Backbone as JSON, one array per atom type, in Angstrom:
{
  "sequence": "MNIVRRISINYLKIYPKFAFNALLKRPQLQPAYFSKETFRKNSNFASSAAINSAEYVEDNLSEDNQISNEIISNINKQIKEKSHGRLFAVIQLCNKRFKITNEDIIALNTYFPANVGEKICLEKVLLVGSSDFTLLGRPLLHKDLLRIDATVIEKTFIVPRPLYRHGIRYRRLHWFRTPYCLIRINSIEFKNSLDELPEVDGLQDHVVY",
  "N": [[131.39, 195.87, 104.9], [130.13, 194.87, 101.59], [130.02, 191.57, 100.53], [130.24, 190.69, 97.73], [131.21, 192.81, 96.8], [133.64, 193.07, 98.17], [135.02, 190.65, 97.19], [135.28, 191.28, 94.52], [136.76, 193.57, 94.69], [139.3, 192.36, 95.7], [139.81, 190.77, 93.52], [140.38, 192.46, 91.58], [142.86, 193.43, 92.58], [144.55, 191.26, 92.51], [144.49, 190.08, 89.9], [145.18, 192.35, 87.76], [145.59, 192.55, 85.03], [143.95, 190.7, 83.57], [141.45, 191.69, 84.47], [141.51, 194.25, 83.22], [141.74, 193.75, 80.61], [139.06, 192.24, 80.35], [137.2, 194.42, 80.97], [137.62, 196.14, 78.77], [136.84, 194.59, 76.52], [134.42, 194.3, 74.3], [131.0, 193.33, 73.65], [130.16, 191.25, 70.94], [128.04, 191.68, 68.47], [125.8, 189.89, 66.73], [124.47, 189.64, 63.25], [121.09, 190.14, 62.39], [120.21, 188.78, 60.06], [121.31, 185.84, 58.48], [123.47, 185.45, 56.19], [124.85, 183.21, 53.64], [127.75, 183.79, 53.38], [128.08, 184.97, 55.73], [127.44, 182.81, 57.5], [129.51, 180.74, 56.88], [131.89, 182.31, 57.53], [131.47, 182.42, 60.32], [131.14, 179.83, 61.16], [132.77, 176.9, 62.27], [133.1, 174.49, 61.21], [132.73, 174.11, 58.3], [132.35, 172.69, 55.36], [134.03, 171.17, 52.64], [132.73, 170.58, 50.45], [130.64, 172.39, 50.75], [131.85, 174.95, 50.61], [133.1, 174.83, 47.99], [130.83, 174.89, 46.08], [130.29, 174.98, 43.52], [131.43, 172.69, 42.08], [131.07, 169.86, 39.95], [129.43, 166.87, 40.11], [129.93, 163.69, 38.96], [127.71, 161.63, 37.04], [127.08, 158.38, 37.73], [125.52, 156.44, 36.56], [125.3, 154.29, 34.77], [127.32, 152.54, 35.69], [126.19, 151.95, 38.19], [123.81, 150.73, 37.27], [124.91, 148.37, 36.02], [126.11, 146.99, 38.28], [123.86, 146.59, 39.9], [122.57, 144.66, 38.19], [124.21, 142.57, 38.04], [124.13, 141.73, 40.67], [121.41, 140.98, 40.87], [121.47, 138.8, 38.96], [123.12, 136.99, 40.3], [121.4, 136.32, 42.4], [119.35, 135.29, 41.38], [120.51, 133.05, 40.13], [121.03, 131.6, 42.38], [118.64, 131.01, 43.5], [117.47, 129.47, 41.4], [119.28, 127.22, 41.4], [118.84, 126.51, 44.15], [120.81, 126.92, 45.89], [120.9, 128.55, 48.16], [120.67, 128.18, 50.73], [119.43, 128.05, 54.11], [116.26, 129.82, 54.59], [114.97, 132.91, 55.97], [112.29, 134.68, 57.04], [110.07, 137.72, 57.22], [106.96, 138.09, 58.33], [103.48, 139.27, 58.29], [100.81, 138.82, 60.37], [97.74, 138.68, 61.54], [97.82, 141.39, 62.3], [100.38, 141.6, 63.26], [103.96, 141.2, 63.52], [106.22, 138.97, 62.51], [109.42, 137.16, 62.83], [110.51, 134.52, 61.11], [111.63, 131.18, 60.39], [112.14, 127.82, 59.18], [110.3, 125.29, 60.74], [109.68, 126.8, 62.92], [107.48, 128.13, 65.55], [104.68, 129.74, 66.11], [103.01, 132.06, 68.13], [99.8, 133.27, 68.89], [97.82, 135.61, 70.31], [95.02, 135.86, 70.02], [91.84, 135.52, 68.19], [91.76, 132.95, 65.71], [90.82, 132.21, 62.51], [91.15, 129.42, 61.4], [91.1, 125.85, 61.78], [92.37, 123.39, 63.85], [94.9, 121.51, 62.76], [94.7, 122.26, 60.11], [96.09, 123.27, 56.95], [97.79, 126.12, 56.05], [98.53, 129.0, 53.91], [100.81, 131.53, 53.99], [100.75, 134.79, 53.02], [101.33, 137.44, 53.27], [104.16, 138.63, 53.31], [106.8, 140.45, 54.24], [109.72, 140.56, 54.14], [112.43, 138.66, 53.04], [115.2, 136.44, 53.14], [118.55, 135.19, 53.19], [121.7, 133.81, 54.13], [123.28, 135.16, 52.14], [121.9, 137.19, 50.76], [119.29, 139.58, 50.81], [115.74, 140.18, 50.44], [113.61, 142.81, 49.99], [110.21, 143.88, 50.37], [107.96, 146.05, 49.1], [105.15, 147.58, 50.03], [104.98, 144.81, 50.42], [106.27, 141.59, 49.44], [106.01, 139.96, 46.19], [103.4, 137.63, 45.68], [103.68, 135.56, 43.97], [106.46, 135.01, 44.16], [107.34, 133.76, 46.46], [106.71, 131.16, 48.77], [105.0, 130.24, 51.74], [104.37, 127.84, 53.82], [102.29, 126.64, 56.53], [101.08, 125.1, 59.58], [98.17, 124.76, 61.65], [98.58, 123.89, 64.77], [97.55, 123.85, 67.54], [94.72, 125.07, 69.42], [93.59, 126.97, 72.04], [92.52, 128.27, 75.06], [93.84, 130.99, 77.13], [94.86, 130.92, 80.57], [92.05, 131.68, 82.7], [91.57, 135.13, 83.68], [90.99, 137.28, 86.48], [88.86, 140.1, 87.1], [88.17, 142.43, 89.07], [85.78, 144.77, 90.15], [84.84, 147.42, 92.13], [82.65, 149.62, 94.02], [80.66, 152.31, 95.32], [78.01, 150.77, 96.67], [78.39, 148.6, 94.56], [79.64, 145.9, 93.25], [81.59, 143.87, 91.32], [82.72, 140.85, 89.74], [84.49, 139.87, 87.09], [85.38, 137.5, 84.77], [87.95, 136.66, 82.3], [88.81, 135.09, 79.22], [91.24, 134.59, 77.12], [91.63, 133.94, 73.68], [94.17, 131.54, 72.23], [96.51, 130.41, 70.1], [98.49, 128.11, 68.22], [100.89, 128.1, 65.74], [102.75, 126.21, 63.23], [105.52, 126.59, 61.44], [106.05, 125.16, 58.25], [107.55, 125.1, 55.86], [109.56, 127.27, 54.02], [110.01, 128.37, 50.74], [111.19, 129.47, 47.58], [109.12, 130.09, 44.67], [109.43, 131.14, 42.19], [112.04, 132.72, 40.08], [113.41, 136.11, 40.26], [113.17, 137.32, 37.75], [111.18, 135.76, 36.72], [108.62, 136.68, 37.5], [105.25, 137.49, 37.07], [103.97, 140.49, 35.18], [101.77, 141.91, 35.97], [100.18, 142.2, 38.99], [97.31, 140.66, 40.12], [94.26, 140.33, 42.26], [93.33, 137.97, 42.69], [92.91, 134.7, 44.3], [93.91, 135.7, 46.86], [94.34, 135.51, 50.27], [93.47, 136.81, 53.07], [94.12, 137.64, 56.34]],
  "CA": [[131.52, 195.82, 103.4], [129.23, 193.75, 101.05], [130.96, 190.4, 100.26], [130.52, 190.62, 96.51], [132.34, 193.86, 96.54], [134.92, 192.57, 98.61], [135.51, 189.68, 96.31], [135.64, 192.08, 93.27], [138.22, 194.3, 94.85], [140.38, 191.54, 95.76], [140.07, 190.25, 92.2], [141.08, 193.54, 90.7], [144.12, 193.66, 93.19], [145.32, 190.15, 92.23], [144.42, 189.98, 88.47], [144.64, 193.71, 87.15], [145.57, 192.49, 83.78], [142.92, 190.27, 83.31], [140.42, 192.53, 84.68], [141.56, 195.28, 82.48], [141.22, 193.25, 79.41], [137.65, 191.97, 80.37], [136.56, 195.7, 80.87], [137.87, 196.52, 77.53], [136.13, 193.7, 75.66], [133.07, 194.61, 73.88], [130.26, 192.03, 73.21], [130.0, 191.03, 69.37], [126.6, 191.51, 68.07], [125.46, 189.01, 65.53], [123.45, 190.08, 62.34], [119.7, 189.34, 62.45], [120.05, 187.92, 58.9], [122.64, 185.13, 58.4], [123.81, 184.77, 54.82], [125.82, 182.12, 53.24], [129.01, 184.08, 53.58], [128.43, 185.29, 57.46], [127.62, 181.52, 58.19], [130.67, 180.26, 56.6], [132.86, 182.85, 58.33], [131.25, 182.16, 61.76], [131.17, 178.3, 61.28], [134.26, 176.29, 62.34], [132.95, 173.29, 60.51], [132.24, 174.22, 56.91], [133.0, 171.51, 54.73], [134.8, 171.58, 51.29], [131.54, 170.56, 49.48], [129.74, 173.68, 51.02], [132.59, 176.01, 50.05], [133.24, 174.61, 46.47], [129.44, 174.32, 45.85], [130.45, 174.8, 41.85], [131.76, 171.53, 41.61], [130.3, 169.19, 39.25], [129.35, 165.44, 40.48], [129.57, 162.95, 37.81], [126.62, 160.57, 37.07], [127.68, 156.94, 37.31], [124.18, 155.63, 36.47], [125.58, 152.98, 33.97], [128.01, 151.63, 36.57], [125.21, 151.41, 39.06], [122.87, 149.5, 36.54], [125.83, 147.17, 35.71], [126.23, 146.53, 39.58], [122.59, 145.9, 40.19], [122.3, 143.5, 37.08], [125.22, 141.56, 38.4], [123.6, 141.29, 41.87], [120.18, 140.32, 40.5], [121.91, 137.72, 38.34], [123.56, 136.23, 41.15], [120.38, 136.04, 43.37], [118.42, 134.34, 40.4], [121.2, 131.63, 40.04], [121.01, 130.93, 43.82], [117.3, 130.66, 43.67], [117.29, 128.35, 40.52], [119.97, 126.14, 41.85], [118.61, 126.25, 45.33], [121.93, 126.92, 46.91], [120.95, 129.78, 48.96], [120.66, 127.52, 52.1], [118.28, 128.06, 55.06], [115.81, 131.09, 54.38], [114.22, 133.44, 57.06], [111.38, 135.79, 56.47], [109.24, 138.54, 58.28], [105.6, 138.15, 57.91], [102.49, 140.02, 59.09], [99.86, 137.84, 60.8], [96.78, 139.26, 62.58], [98.17, 142.84, 62.65], [101.56, 141.41, 64.12], [104.86, 140.85, 62.61], [107.05, 137.81, 63.28], [110.52, 136.77, 62.11], [110.14, 133.18, 61.12], [112.35, 130.21, 59.73], [111.7, 126.54, 59.01], [110.24, 124.62, 61.95], [109.34, 127.79, 64.01], [106.12, 128.11, 66.2], [104.18, 131.27, 66.23], [101.88, 132.05, 69.27], [98.9, 134.2, 68.5], [96.96, 135.85, 71.42], [93.82, 136.38, 69.38], [91.05, 134.48, 67.43], [92.34, 132.77, 64.41], [89.65, 131.39, 61.82], [91.62, 128.07, 60.7], [91.04, 124.89, 62.72], [93.36, 122.59, 64.25], [95.22, 120.5, 61.59], [94.62, 122.88, 58.7], [97.36, 123.85, 56.46], [97.46, 127.52, 55.6], [99.66, 129.59, 53.25], [100.97, 132.84, 54.38], [101.03, 135.48, 51.74], [101.93, 138.84, 53.7], [105.61, 138.58, 53.38], [107.52, 141.9, 54.35], [111.07, 140.39, 53.8], [112.92, 137.24, 52.86], [116.64, 136.53, 53.02], [119.35, 134.04, 53.38], [123.12, 134.22, 54.43], [123.99, 136.04, 51.14], [121.15, 138.13, 50.12], [117.86, 139.9, 51.39], [114.72, 140.78, 49.48], [112.56, 143.65, 50.75], [109.07, 144.19, 49.84], [107.45, 147.7, 49.11], [105.66, 146.92, 51.6], [104.94, 143.21, 50.54], [106.67, 140.81, 48.22], [104.99, 139.32, 45.24], [102.77, 136.45, 46.1], [104.34, 134.33, 43.26], [107.86, 134.81, 44.41], [107.68, 132.86, 47.77], [105.64, 130.39, 49.23], [105.43, 129.86, 53.2], [103.28, 126.74, 54.28], [102.25, 126.51, 57.81], [99.99, 124.38, 60.04], [97.53, 125.02, 63.03], [98.79, 122.76, 65.66], [96.78, 123.84, 68.7], [93.88, 126.24, 69.68], [92.92, 126.79, 73.26], [92.36, 129.63, 75.94], [94.82, 131.34, 78.22], [94.33, 130.86, 81.87], [91.19, 132.77, 83.11], [91.97, 136.2, 84.51], [89.94, 137.86, 87.25], [88.81, 141.62, 86.92], [87.27, 142.82, 90.14], [85.39, 146.18, 90.31], [84.03, 147.87, 93.3], [82.53, 151.03, 94.26], [79.69, 152.52, 96.25], [76.92, 149.73, 96.14], [78.73, 148.03, 93.35], [80.62, 144.83, 93.36], [81.32, 142.94, 90.14], [83.71, 140.06, 89.33], [84.37, 139.33, 85.77], [86.57, 136.51, 84.18], [88.34, 136.74, 81.08], [89.74, 133.99, 78.75], [91.74, 135.1, 75.87], [91.95, 132.73, 72.5], [95.36, 131.19, 72.01], [96.72, 129.71, 68.79], [100.02, 127.91, 67.97], [101.13, 127.77, 64.37], [104.01, 125.92, 63.12], [106.03, 127.02, 60.06], [106.49, 123.9, 57.69], [108.56, 125.33, 54.79], [109.94, 128.55, 53.22], [110.49, 128.08, 49.39], [110.86, 130.25, 46.35], [108.39, 129.55, 43.65], [109.92, 131.64, 40.87], [113.1, 133.72, 40.29], [113.04, 137.4, 40.1], [112.87, 137.67, 36.22], [109.95, 135.11, 36.12], [107.6, 137.16, 38.1], [104.35, 138.19, 36.04], [103.98, 141.87, 35.32], [100.5, 142.39, 36.39], [99.59, 141.46, 40.02], [96.0, 140.74, 40.47], [93.81, 140.16, 43.57], [92.71, 136.61, 42.72], [93.57, 133.76, 45.17], [94.51, 136.15, 48.05], [93.57, 135.06, 51.47], [93.74, 137.97, 54.17], [93.66, 137.27, 57.76]],
  "C": [[130.8, 194.71, 102.74], [130.58, 192.73, 100.53], [131.16, 190.26, 98.84], [131.5, 191.69, 96.07], [133.74, 193.76, 96.84], [135.81, 191.67, 97.71], [136.13, 190.53, 94.99], [136.88, 192.87, 93.4], [139.45, 193.47, 95.03], [140.84, 190.85, 94.2], [140.97, 191.19, 91.32], [142.6, 193.76, 91.31], [145.14, 192.41, 92.59], [145.5, 189.93, 90.64], [144.13, 191.3, 87.79], [144.73, 193.48, 85.63], [144.41, 191.97, 83.11], [141.49, 191.0, 83.41], [140.23, 193.73, 83.68], [140.93, 194.99, 81.06], [139.65, 192.87, 79.33], [136.93, 193.45, 80.35], [136.53, 196.27, 79.43], [137.0, 195.85, 76.43], [134.85, 194.15, 75.4], [132.27, 193.45, 73.24], [130.17, 192.21, 71.69], [128.52, 190.73, 69.13], [126.53, 190.54, 66.69], [124.47, 189.6, 64.6], [122.12, 189.41, 62.67], [119.54, 188.43, 61.33], [121.28, 187.37, 58.68], [122.5, 184.68, 57.01], [124.49, 183.78, 54.66], [127.11, 182.6, 53.78], [129.25, 184.41, 55.04], [128.33, 183.77, 58.03], [128.9, 180.88, 57.96], [131.75, 180.84, 57.43], [132.73, 182.42, 59.88], [131.45, 180.67, 62.18], [132.7, 177.87, 61.32], [133.93, 175.01, 61.68], [132.26, 173.2, 59.19], [133.18, 173.57, 55.98], [133.29, 171.99, 53.45], [133.57, 171.4, 50.36], [130.73, 171.99, 49.62], [130.57, 174.65, 50.25], [132.79, 175.94, 48.57], [131.81, 173.99, 46.03], [129.47, 174.35, 44.08], [130.9, 173.5, 41.32], [130.92, 170.6, 41.14], [130.58, 167.64, 39.71], [129.14, 164.68, 39.46], [128.57, 161.89, 38.08], [127.09, 159.17, 36.75], [126.27, 156.11, 37.2], [124.56, 154.41, 35.77], [126.36, 152.13, 34.8], [127.03, 151.17, 37.56], [124.36, 150.3, 38.56], [123.79, 148.25, 36.43], [125.83, 146.47, 37.07], [125.03, 145.65, 40.02], [122.33, 144.86, 39.3], [123.06, 142.26, 37.6], [124.64, 140.96, 39.81], [122.31, 140.22, 41.59], [120.52, 138.91, 39.97], [122.29, 136.55, 39.22], [122.44, 135.62, 42.0], [119.52, 134.94, 42.65], [119.3, 133.05, 40.16], [121.11, 130.88, 41.24], [119.58, 130.34, 43.91], [116.89, 129.42, 42.58], [118.07, 127.14, 40.72], [119.65, 125.56, 43.45], [119.88, 126.02, 46.35], [122.0, 128.01, 47.76], [120.89, 129.37, 50.35], [119.2, 127.94, 52.88], [117.84, 129.61, 54.79], [115.13, 131.64, 55.8], [113.37, 134.48, 56.44], [110.66, 136.58, 57.64], [107.83, 138.66, 57.66], [104.67, 138.94, 58.85], [101.28, 139.0, 59.2], [98.81, 138.54, 61.85], [97.25, 140.66, 63.32], [99.51, 142.6, 63.47], [102.61, 141.02, 63.21], [105.67, 139.86, 63.44], [108.22, 137.49, 62.32], [110.57, 135.25, 62.28], [111.28, 132.23, 60.33], [111.59, 128.93, 59.6], [111.54, 126.01, 60.52], [109.87, 125.45, 63.13], [107.95, 127.7, 64.44], [105.84, 129.46, 66.48], [102.97, 131.21, 67.23], [101.01, 133.45, 68.97], [97.86, 134.29, 69.92], [95.69, 136.37, 71.01], [93.11, 135.15, 68.79], [91.64, 134.35, 66.05], [91.25, 131.93, 63.71], [89.9, 129.94, 61.7], [91.54, 127.23, 62.02], [92.04, 124.11, 62.94], [93.9, 121.53, 63.16], [95.2, 121.08, 60.26], [95.9, 123.32, 58.31], [97.07, 125.22, 55.75], [98.82, 128.01, 54.74], [99.78, 131.11, 53.62], [101.51, 133.76, 53.2], [101.74, 137.0, 52.2], [103.3, 138.58, 54.25], [106.15, 139.97, 53.31], [108.94, 141.85, 53.66], [111.47, 138.8, 53.71], [114.26, 137.28, 52.66], [117.34, 135.16, 53.36], [120.67, 134.74, 53.96], [123.68, 135.37, 53.46], [123.26, 137.24, 50.61], [119.88, 138.39, 50.9], [117.05, 140.68, 50.6], [113.65, 141.46, 50.21], [111.57, 143.95, 49.88], [108.58, 145.69, 50.08], [105.85, 147.78, 49.02], [105.6, 145.44, 51.44], [105.71, 142.82, 49.33], [105.68, 140.17, 47.53], [104.56, 137.98, 45.86], [103.39, 135.15, 45.33], [105.71, 134.11, 43.4], [108.01, 133.88, 45.71], [106.47, 132.32, 48.28], [105.85, 129.9, 50.87], [104.05, 128.99, 53.6], [103.4, 126.66, 55.82], [101.08, 125.65, 58.24], [99.41, 124.62, 61.33], [97.73, 123.79, 63.89], [98.01, 122.63, 66.97], [96.02, 125.09, 68.85], [93.2, 125.89, 70.89], [92.66, 128.19, 73.81], [93.4, 129.64, 76.92], [94.05, 131.0, 79.6], [93.35, 131.99, 82.12], [91.88, 133.81, 84.04], [91.04, 136.82, 85.2], [90.02, 139.41, 87.01], [87.68, 141.99, 88.12], [87.07, 144.29, 90.24], [84.46, 146.46, 91.38], [83.75, 149.19, 93.33], [81.42, 151.14, 95.36], [78.33, 151.63, 95.8], [77.11, 149.1, 94.89], [79.82, 147.21, 93.6], [80.47, 143.88, 92.06], [82.79, 142.06, 89.89], [83.63, 139.42, 88.09], [85.71, 138.34, 85.45], [86.7, 136.59, 82.72], [89.1, 135.71, 80.52], [89.96, 134.36, 77.3], [92.16, 133.76, 74.93], [93.62, 132.7, 72.55], [95.63, 130.1, 71.13], [98.26, 129.45, 68.54], [99.8, 127.45, 66.44], [102.47, 127.25, 64.05], [104.41, 126.11, 61.54], [106.61, 125.77, 59.31], [107.79, 124.36, 56.62], [108.61, 126.88, 54.23], [110.58, 128.38, 52.0], [110.18, 129.23, 48.42], [110.15, 129.35, 45.21], [108.87, 130.02, 42.34], [111.12, 132.6, 41.2], [112.61, 134.98, 40.05], [112.69, 137.99, 38.65], [111.69, 136.82, 35.68], [108.58, 135.58, 36.59], [106.44, 137.6, 37.07], [104.22, 139.84, 36.17], [102.84, 142.63, 36.18], [100.14, 141.61, 37.68], [98.05, 141.68, 40.4], [95.51, 140.31, 41.97], [93.19, 138.85, 43.63], [93.54, 135.76, 43.64], [94.35, 134.34, 46.24], [93.72, 136.01, 49.16], [94.23, 136.22, 52.47], [93.17, 137.53, 55.47], [93.89, 138.49, 58.6]]
}
């Protein structure tokens, strides 16, 4: 006798009630098109918002504007009184992003046009913040809002790296030296408050690296 058939016969002998219910149970076919009512009936996670879709949500635009004005006034107060403490920023330099603060050192593994000892101003600022607030750019912050001063302290090359290529009647040994630059962040300071920024942002006095 086949093993599968023997197991099925033993199952019918031991559990006749469950086998009878399994034979009588018909598969439930789902409709090809699901409407909202069908989905709500079959779903066990229907939310109250989906069921009561006719409810009206009040618009609290005036309260939101009042809260935002209070937050902006508090930020302007800290900027004018310089009570914000230590600042941090996220900048973009040579197609790379760095999170910096005062007296940090940035390492660039690429060519940088400035010479050693020159002071530069970093204008591509994506974010600035302190312990109480954070200002995000869309995508960059205004150049008259913040000033980040830095100094180039070292320019050199990384240790040479060999690259050996070989093939049929072909053998070459190449040496690569990647430029290496170190930049120290001198200071991160606010130039103006949020209410004192000019309305039109021109392209003059922009230095792009």
